[in-house]
C-alpha positions as CSV (number, residue, x, y, z in Angstrom):
1,X,34.3,-208.8,174.6
2,X,35.1,-207.8,171.0
3,X,33.0,-205.8,168.7
4,X,31.3,-208.7,167.1
5,X,30.6,-210.2,170.5
6,X,29.0,-206.9,171.6
7,X,26.8,-206.9,168.5
8,X,25.7,-210.5,169.1
9,X,24.8,-209.7,172.7
10,X,22.7,-206.7,171.5
11,X,20.9,-209.0,169.0
12,X,20.1,-211.6,171.6
13,X,18.8,-208.9,173.9
14,X,16.7,-207.4,171.1
15,X,15.2,-210.9,170.3
16,X,14.3,-211.4,174.0
17,X,12.9,-207.9,174.4
18,X,10.9,-207.6,171.2
19,X,10.3,-211.1,169.6
20,X,9.8,-213.5,172.5
21,X,6.5,-213.1,174.4
22,X,6.2,-214.8,177.7
23,X,2.9,-216.1,178.9
24,X,0.8,-214.4,181.6
25,X,2.1,-217.0,184.1
26,X,5.8,-216.1,183.4
27,X,7.4,-214.6,186.5
28,X,10.3,-213.1,184.5
29,X,9.7,-210.0,182.4
30,X,11.5,-210.9,179.2
31,X,11.3,-207.4,177.8
32,X,13.2,-206.0,180.8
33,X,15.7,-208.8,180.6
34,X,16.3,-208.2,176.9
35,X,16.7,-204.4,177.4
36,X,19.3,-205.1,180.2
37,X,21.2,-207.5,178.0
38,X,21.1,-204.9,175.1
39,X,22.6,-202.3,177.5
40,X,25.3,-204.8,178.5
41,X,26.1,-205.2,174.8
42,X,26.3,-201.5,174.2
43,X,28.7,-201.2,177.2
44,X,30.7,-204.0,175.8
45,X,30.9,-202.3,172.4
46,X,32.0,-199.0,174.0
47,X,34.6,-200.8,176.2
48,X,36.1,-202.7,173.3
49,X,36.3,-199.6,171.2
50,X,38.1,-197.8,174.1
51,X,40.6,-200.6,174.4
52,X,41.2,-200.8,170.7
53,X,41.9,-197.1,170.4
54,X,43.8,-196.6,173.6
55,X,47.1,-196.0,171.9
56,X,45.6,-193.4,169.6
57,X,44.7,-191.1,172.4
58,X,45.1,-187.4,171.8
59,X,46.9,-186.9,175.1
60,X,50.5,-186.5,174.4
61,X,52.9,-186.3,177.3
62,X,55.5,-183.5,176.6
63,X,58.9,-183.2,178.2
64,X,59.0,-180.5,180.8
65,X,61.5,-177.7,179.8
66,X,63.4,-178.1,183.0
67,X,64.0,-181.8,182.2
68,X,64.8,-181.0,178.6
69,X,67.6,-178.7,179.6
70,X,69.5,-181.6,181.2
71,X,69.7,-183.4,177.9
72,X,71.6,-181.2,175.5
73,X,73.7,-182.1,172.5
74,X,76.1,-179.3,172.9
75,X,79.7,-180.3,173.9
76,X,80.8,-179.6,177.4
77,X,82.9,-176.5,177.9
78,X,85.4,-177.9,180.4
79,X,88.9,-179.0,179.4
80,X,90.4,-182.3,180.5
81,X,93.9,-181.8,182.1
82,X,95.1,-185.4,181.8
83,X,95.2,-187.4,178.6
84,X,93.1,-190.6,178.6
85,X,94.8,-193.8,177.5
86,X,92.5,-195.3,174.9
87,X,95.0,-198.0,173.8
88,X,93.3,-201.5,173.8
89,X,94.7,-203.7,176.5
90,X,95.9,-206.4,174.1
91,X,98.2,-203.9,172.2
92,X,101.6,-203.0,173.6
93,X,102.1,-199.5,174.9
94,X,104.9,-197.4,173.5
């Protein structure tokens, strides 16, 4: 349910609760039904608002310091003993 749908449900519930009068022989209390429908519309508005703003939550997940230590941009301090051949395979070697 989107926001305009929630507002429409609230309006329908308000019409049933406050504008429509059932006769004395009516077995359904339209005021109670209208209020229940309005509460459903309010819940729908709240739920659609939460879904629309889910990515703007204030909860930011931070990287733990122990994990962050693994990913450093400093060069390694060990020396390679052997030279690595980086000549492309289609070129002749000297």
